[in-house]
N, C-alpha and C positions, 0 to 999 in steps of 0.2 A: 647732767651734773658736771660742773667745771672740775679740771684737773689741777691739783695743787702742786706747786713746784717751789723749792726752796732756792732762793737767790743767794749765792755765794760770793759772787764778785761783781764789781761794776767798772764801767769805763766813764770817764768824765771829760768834758771838752778841754778842761784845764785842770790836771789832777790835784795840784797843790792848792787851789782855790775852792775853799769849802762851800761857796755859793755858786759855783759854776754848775751847769746842768749835766745830768747824766745823759750819756749818748747809748750806752748799751748795758744789758744786765746779763748775768750768766749764772749757770750752775750745773748740776748733774742730776738727771732723773732716770731711773731705769737703767743705769749703767751707762747712759749716754751723756756726753758733755754738750751742753747747748750754750748759745749766746744769741740774743736777739736785741734789736734796737728797742730804744724806749718807746717809739711810737708803735712797734709791732706789739709790745707787752700792753700798752694801753688799748689798743684795738681789740686784743684777745680778751682782756678783762671786760670791756664795754660790751663785747658780744657774749659774755658769759661762759666763754671756753676755758679761761685760766683763772687761778687765784695764785698769788705770789705770796711767800712768807719769808721772814728773816729770822733766823735763830742766833740770838746773842746773849752771852752771859746767863744761859740757862732759861731765857725767856724766849717765847715765840710771838712775834708781832706780824700782823697782816700789812702788806703793801697796798696802799690805796692810791687813787688817782686825785690830785688836787688841781686847783687852777690858780695861776698867778694873778696878780692885780691887772695884768694886761689880757687875760683870758686864755693864756697858754696853758695846756694840761701838762703835768709832769707827775712823776712817781715819788712817793714818799712813804714812810711807815706811819701806822696809827700812832698816836701819842701815847707813850708808856712810861713817861716820867724820867727816861734816860737820855742823856746828852753825850755825845753828839747823836744826830739821827742815826739810827741803826743801819740804814740803807747806805748813807753817805759815808760811813766809817768802813764799809767792807773793802777788801783788797782789790787791787787792780786785776781785771780779766787779762789773761794772757791769750794771745792768739793761737 
């Protein structure tokens, strides 16, 4: 059974551009702060090891893998009717 982790922060290649790619996601699980690359997260989800969620405004949404029109995989949240995307609106992860 996959481990569920709440994503609490992200890093983007260009923070101010809402359309730039996420490079890292991070959070805290079992008292440990973690930060991994988007590719590591995608690999873990595809292997069935991890499930990622985002909690915003009292709602919990699942992070899913999507494909761009060019076939590149990326992370986003399931559609929940809220804008902006819950994942992209998270604060910056600090090192």
